TORMAR-181779 format. One record per residue (C-alpha): y, x, z; residue in one letter; residue number from 1. Coordinates in nm, 2 decimals, decimal comma. Last residue first. Layout:
REM residues N
REC	c2	c1	c3	code	pos
REC	Y	X	Z	A	NUM
...
This chain:
REM residues 313
REC	c2	c1	c3	code	pos
REC	0,36	0,87	2,01	X	313
REC	0,61	0,81	1,73	X	312
REC	0,50	0,96	1,41	X	311
REC	0,70	1,26	1,29	X	310
REC	0,52	1,60	1,34	X	309
REC	0,16	1,46	1,30	X	308
REC	0,28	1,28	0,98	X	307
REC	0,42	1,60	0,83	X	306
REC	0,11	1,81	0,91	X	305
REC	-0,12	1,54	0,78	X	304
REC	0,08	1,51	0,46	X	303
REC	0,07	1,89	0,41	X	302
REC	-0,30	1,89	0,46	X	301
REC	-0,38	1,59	0,24	X	300
REC	-0,16	1,71	-0,05	X	299
REC	-0,30	2,07	-0,04	X	298
REC	-0,65	1,94	-0,05	X	297
REC	-0,58	1,69	-0,33	X	296
REC	-0,42	1,97	-0,54	X	295
REC	-0,05	1,93	-0,63	X	294
REC	0,17	1,70	-0,85	X	293
REC	-0,09	1,43	-0,85	X	292
REC	-0,01	1,30	-0,51	X	291
REC	-0,21	0,99	-0,42	X	290
REC	-0,29	1,04	-0,05	X	289
REC	-0,29	0,73	0,17	X	288
REC	-0,24	0,85	0,53	X	287
REC	-0,29	0,57	0,78	X	286
REC	-0,05	0,50	1,06	X	285
REC	-0,24	0,31	1,33	X	284
REC	-0,08	0,11	1,62	X	283
REC	0,25	0,07	1,81	X	282
REC	0,46	-0,17	1,60	X	281
REC	0,72	-0,34	1,82	X	280
REC	1,06	-0,32	1,65	X	279
REC	1,13	0,02	1,81	X	278
REC	0,80	0,17	1,69	X	277
REC	0,89	0,09	1,32	X	276
REC	1,24	0,22	1,39	X	275
REC	1,11	0,55	1,54	X	274
REC	0,86	0,58	1,25	X	273
REC	1,13	0,56	0,99	X	272
REC	1,38	0,78	1,18	X	271
REC	1,12	1,05	1,21	X	270
REC	1,02	1,01	0,85	X	269
REC	1,38	1,06	0,74	X	268
REC	1,42	1,37	0,95	X	267
REC	1,10	1,50	0,80	X	266
REC	1,24	1,50	0,45	X	265
REC	1,18	1,24	0,19	X	264
REC	1,00	1,30	-0,14	X	263
REC	0,78	1,60	-0,06	X	262
REC	0,77	1,52	0,31	X	261
REC	0,46	1,31	0,28	X	260
REC	0,27	1,41	-0,03	X	259
REC	0,39	1,26	-0,35	X	258
REC	0,39	0,93	-0,54	X	257
REC	0,60	1,00	-0,84	X	256
REC	0,92	0,87	-0,99	X	255
REC	1,09	0,88	-1,34	X	254
REC	0,76	1,00	-1,49	X	253
REC	0,76	1,28	-1,74	X	252
REC	0,63	1,57	-1,54	X	251
REC	0,39	1,36	-1,34	X	250
REC	0,18	1,22	-1,63	X	249
REC	-0,11	1,17	-1,38	X	248
REC	0,03	0,83	-1,27	X	247
REC	0,01	0,71	-1,63	X	246
REC	0,35	0,60	-1,77	X	245
REC	0,48	0,25	-1,71	X	244
REC	0,78	0,32	-1,48	X	243
REC	1,02	0,05	-1,40	X	242
REC	1,25	0,29	-1,22	X	241
REC	1,53	0,35	-1,46	X	240
REC	1,51	0,54	-1,79	X	239
REC	1,81	0,78	-1,80	X	238
REC	1,90	0,81	-1,43	X	237
REC	1,54	0,81	-1,33	X	236
REC	1,47	1,11	-1,56	X	235
REC	1,77	1,31	-1,42	X	234
REC	1,62	1,37	-1,07	X	233
REC	1,27	1,24	-1,02	X	232
REC	1,26	0,98	-0,75	X	231
REC	1,00	1,11	-0,50	X	230
REC	0,77	0,87	-0,32	X	229
REC	0,59	0,92	0,01	X	228
REC	0,29	0,77	0,18	X	227
REC	0,20	0,71	0,55	X	226
REC	0,07	0,36	0,55	X	225
REC	0,15	0,11	0,82	X	224
REC	-0,03	-0,19	0,96	X	223
REC	0,05	-0,53	1,10	X	222
REC	0,43	-0,53	1,06	X	221
REC	0,52	-0,90	1,10	X	220
REC	0,62	-0,82	1,45	X	219
REC	0,95	-0,68	1,32	X	218
REC	0,98	-0,73	0,95	X	217
REC	1,36	-0,72	0,93	X	216
REC	1,39	-0,39	1,11	X	215
REC	1,10	-0,24	0,90	X	214
REC	1,27	-0,34	0,58	X	213
REC	1,59	-0,16	0,68	X	212
REC	1,38	0,15	0,74	X	211
REC	1,20	0,10	0,41	X	210
REC	1,53	0,11	0,22	X	209
REC	1,47	-0,08	-0,11	X	208
REC	1,52	0,07	-0,46	X	207
REC	1,18	-0,04	-0,60	X	206
REC	1,07	0,33	-0,60	X	205
REC	1,12	0,35	-0,23	X	204
REC	0,97	0,01	-0,15	X	203
REC	0,64	0,13	-0,29	X	202
REC	0,63	0,45	-0,09	X	201
REC	0,73	0,28	0,24	X	200
REC	0,39	0,11	0,28	X	199
REC	0,42	-0,15	0,54	X	198
REC	0,08	-0,32	0,56	X	197
REC	0,25	-0,66	0,61	X	196
REC	0,16	-0,97	0,80	X	195
REC	-0,08	-1,27	0,78	X	194
REC	-0,22	-1,39	1,11	X	193
REC	0,13	-1,52	1,16	X	192
REC	0,08	-1,85	0,98	X	191
REC	-0,02	-1,99	0,64	X	190
REC	0,31	-2,12	0,50	X	189
REC	0,57	-1,91	0,68	X	188
REC	0,35	-1,61	0,62	X	187
REC	0,34	-1,66	0,25	X	186
REC	0,72	-1,68	0,20	X	185
REC	0,76	-1,42	0,47	X	184
REC	0,57	-1,17	0,27	X	183
REC	0,77	-1,25	-0,04	X	182
REC	1,09	-1,17	0,14	X	181
REC	0,95	-0,85	0,31	X	180
REC	0,85	-0,70	-0,03	X	179
REC	0,55	-0,70	-0,27	X	178
REC	0,36	-1,02	-0,19	X	177
REC	0,28	-1,19	-0,52	X	176
REC	0,12	-0,87	-0,64	X	175
REC	0,21	-0,66	-0,94	X	174
REC	0,38	-0,40	-0,71	X	173
REC	0,23	-0,33	-0,37	X	172
REC	0,37	-0,44	-0,04	X	171
REC	0,02	-0,40	0,12	X	170
REC	-0,09	-0,71	0,30	X	169
REC	-0,21	-0,65	0,66	X	168
REC	-0,44	-0,94	0,76	X	167
REC	-0,47	-0,96	1,14	X	166
REC	-0,69	-1,11	1,41	X	165
REC	-1,05	-1,11	1,27	X	164
REC	-1,27	-1,31	1,50	X	163
REC	-1,53	-1,45	1,25	X	162
REC	-1,42	-1,81	1,24	X	161
REC	-1,05	-1,74	1,27	X	160
REC	-1,07	-1,49	0,99	X	159
REC	-1,24	-1,75	0,77	X	158
REC	-0,97	-2,00	0,84	X	157
REC	-0,70	-1,75	0,75	X	156
REC	-0,89	-1,68	0,43	X	155
REC	-0,89	-2,05	0,34	X	154
REC	-0,52	-2,10	0,40	X	153
REC	-0,48	-1,78	0,20	X	152
REC	-0,65	-1,91	-0,11	X	151
REC	-0,48	-2,26	-0,09	X	150
REC	-0,14	-2,10	-0,06	X	149
REC	-0,19	-1,85	-0,35	X	148
REC	-0,30	-2,08	-0,63	X	147
REC	-0,13	-2,42	-0,65	X	146
REC	0,17	-2,36	-0,42	X	145
REC	0,25	-1,99	-0,50	X	144
REC	0,16	-1,94	-0,86	X	143
REC	0,23	-2,29	-0,96	X	142
REC	0,58	-2,30	-0,80	X	141
REC	0,68	-1,97	-0,98	X	140
REC	0,55	-2,10	-1,32	X	139
REC	0,73	-2,43	-1,25	X	138
REC	1,06	-2,25	-1,17	X	137
REC	1,02	-2,04	-1,48	X	136
REC	0,99	-2,31	-1,75	X	135
REC	1,37	-2,34	-1,80	X	134
REC	1,41	-1,97	-1,90	X	133
REC	1,58	-1,91	-1,67	X	132
REC	1,61	-2,02	-1,30	X	131
REC	1,33	-1,81	-1,15	X	130
REC	1,50	-1,49	-1,26	X	129
REC	1,27	-1,19	-1,33	X	128
REC	0,99	-1,05	-1,13	X	127
REC	0,71	-1,28	-1,24	X	126
REC	0,40	-1,07	-1,23	X	125
REC	0,15	-1,24	-1,45	X	124
REC	-0,23	-1,22	-1,40	X	123
REC	-0,44	-1,26	-1,72	X	122
REC	-0,63	-1,55	-1,87	X	121
REC	-0,38	-1,83	-1,88	X	120
REC	-0,54	-2,18	-1,88	X	119
REC	-0,32	-2,32	-1,60	X	118
REC	0,01	-2,14	-1,58	X	117
REC	0,15	-1,80	-1,45	X	116
REC	-0,19	-1,63	-1,39	X	115
REC	-0,26	-1,52	-1,04	X	114
REC	-0,16	-1,22	-0,83	X	113
REC	-0,34	-1,12	-0,51	X	112
REC	-0,20	-1,09	-0,16	X	111
REC	-0,33	-0,74	-0,10	X	110
REC	-0,57	-0,59	0,16	X	109
REC	-0,58	-0,42	0,50	X	108
REC	-0,81	-0,62	0,73	X	107
REC	-0,76	-0,58	1,11	X	106
REC	-0,97	-0,68	1,41	X	105
REC	-1,28	-0,46	1,37	X	104
REC	-1,55	-0,60	1,60	X	103
REC	-1,86	-0,50	1,41	X	102
REC	-1,96	-0,85	1,29	X	101
REC	-1,61	-0,97	1,24	X	100
REC	-1,52	-0,68	1,02	X	99
REC	-1,83	-0,74	0,82	X	98
REC	-1,73	-1,10	0,76	X	97
REC	-1,39	-1,00	0,65	X	96
REC	-1,53	-0,73	0,41	X	95
REC	-1,77	-0,99	0,27	X	94
REC	-1,48	-1,23	0,21	X	93
REC	-1,28	-0,96	0,04	X	92
REC	-1,58	-0,87	-0,17	X	91
REC	-1,63	-1,23	-0,27	X	90
REC	-1,26	-1,27	-0,36	X	89
REC	-1,28	-0,94	-0,57	X	88
REC	-1,58	-1,06	-0,76	X	87
REC	-1,43	-1,40	-0,84	X	86
REC	-1,10	-1,24	-0,94	X	85
REC	-1,27	-0,99	-1,16	X	84
REC	-1,44	-1,27	-1,35	X	83
REC	-1,11	-1,40	-1,47	X	82
REC	-0,81	-1,58	-1,32	X	81
REC	-0,71	-1,29	-1,09	X	80
REC	-0,63	-1,45	-0,76	X	79
REC	-0,87	-1,23	-0,55	X	78
REC	-0,68	-0,92	-0,66	X	77
REC	-0,81	-0,63	-0,46	X	76
REC	-0,75	-0,36	-0,20	X	75
REC	-1,03	-0,41	0,05	X	74
REC	-0,95	-0,20	0,35	X	73
REC	-1,13	-0,22	0,69	X	72
REC	-0,91	-0,11	0,97	X	71
REC	-0,85	0,17	1,22	X	70
REC	-1,22	0,25	1,26	X	69
REC	-1,23	0,49	1,54	X	68
REC	-1,35	0,86	1,55	X	67
REC	-1,50	1,04	1,84	X	66
REC	-1,75	1,22	1,61	X	65
REC	-2,06	1,05	1,76	X	64
REC	-1,88	0,71	1,72	X	63
REC	-1,86	0,75	1,34	X	62
REC	-2,22	0,86	1,31	X	61
REC	-2,33	0,57	1,54	X	60
REC	-2,14	0,32	1,32	X	59
REC	-2,32	0,46	1,01	X	58
REC	-2,66	0,42	1,17	X	57
REC	-2,60	0,07	1,28	X	56
REC	-2,48	-0,04	0,94	X	55
REC	-2,78	0,12	0,78	X	54
REC	-3,01	-0,07	1,01	X	53
REC	-2,82	-0,39	0,94	X	52
REC	-2,89	-0,37	0,57	X	51
REC	-2,76	-0,67	0,38	X	50
REC	-2,42	-0,69	0,55	X	49
REC	-2,40	-0,31	0,50	X	48
REC	-2,45	-0,32	0,13	X	47
REC	-2,22	-0,62	0,07	X	46
REC	-1,94	-0,45	0,28	X	45
REC	-1,95	-0,11	0,11	X	44
REC	-1,87	0,16	0,37	X	43
REC	-1,90	0,51	0,22	X	42
REC	-1,90	0,46	-0,15	X	41
REC	-1,52	0,48	-0,21	X	40
REC	-1,42	0,38	-0,56	X	39
REC	-1,19	0,11	-0,42	X	38
REC	-1,06	-0,15	-0,67	X	37
REC	-1,21	-0,44	-0,47	X	36
REC	-1,47	-0,33	-0,22	X	35
REC	-1,47	-0,04	0,02	X	34
REC	-1,21	0,15	0,21	X	33
REC	-1,25	0,24	0,57	X	32
REC	-0,92	0,32	0,74	X	31
REC	-1,05	0,61	0,95	X	30
REC	-0,92	0,71	1,29	X	29
REC	-0,82	1,00	1,52	X	28
REC	-0,71	1,25	1,25	X	27
REC	-0,74	1,62	1,32	X	26
REC	-0,82	1,74	0,97	X	25
REC	-1,15	1,89	1,09	X	24
REC	-1,25	1,55	1,24	X	23
REC	-1,17	1,38	0,91	X	22
REC	-1,37	1,64	0,72	X	21
REC	-1,67	1,58	0,94	X	20
REC	-1,65	1,21	0,86	X	19
REC	-1,63	1,27	0,49	X	18
REC	-1,93	1,51	0,51	X	17
REC	-2,13	1,25	0,69	X	16
REC	-2,06	0,98	0,43	X	15
REC	-2,11	1,21	0,13	X	14
REC	-1,80	1,34	-0,04	X	13
REC	-1,66	1,23	-0,38	X	12
REC	-1,48	0,93	-0,23	X	11
REC	-1,27	1,15	-0,01	X	10
REC	-0,93	1,01	-0,12	X	9
REC	-1,08	0,66	-0,07	X	8
REC	-1,12	0,73	0,30	X	7
REC	-0,77	0,60	0,40	X	6
REC	-0,67	0,83	0,68	X	5
REC	-0,58	0,77	1,05	X	4
REC	-0,31	0,89	1,28	X	3
REC	-0,22	0,71	1,61	X	2
REC	0,10	0,54	1,72	X	1
């Protein structure tokens, strides 16, 4: 496995300063974020598709530093029923076309989340029983069969056309694909080009065991994020894990995203990566840094140190 970093965390740096920092950190690759919810300015697909000279210049800067593009990332909701969904779908498609043009084989993204019924105006994450109330089975069927399946059949076709080999869907909350079971529901319909970006941090707060998840996923692991979660002692016992407070309200949340090693010790991470490697994944591990309990610089460095010590080479 090789270590990369999601570039969103360095969105305040210029493109060249961001690359120089990656070299200084000792990572081998960059997961280029751009489009969707990303604030990263470094590799916007629409801009680079429109300006081939700029694209060529940026690729040369990356190559000159001995870095590789691990994947293009467009974290988005292309199934949102409003204008955002239209914009996100276009930006996802632009990202896929850009990947095809520069020979990047992997797209890290999200499944999307639609409305629950025709005419609804907001996405609806249906995570309670499908059998009651009586209208729930139809809402579930509509989201998957009428909305998600057609979108992803189309995106698989587009990937085939441009030469992209893998979609890695992050198991993020408020998405149709948020755990192994929902990943396989989509994958069984649209084919093996769709797999998971296995992000253990989300499974941790959902109460799952990412190591057990990795065993079940096997070759459906298409990418891996290095990101940790800490369940906050006492608070979680009182309020449970469905946490709605702002991510910056770290002292009052029942769980927090934290630097790698600040939630689970290094022995846990060694076992996690060992199992991920054992089931067949031998590719990039990307640090995604979202720890608001410490400075960004400290979180990045401590996470890099932990990942360098635990990923399976």
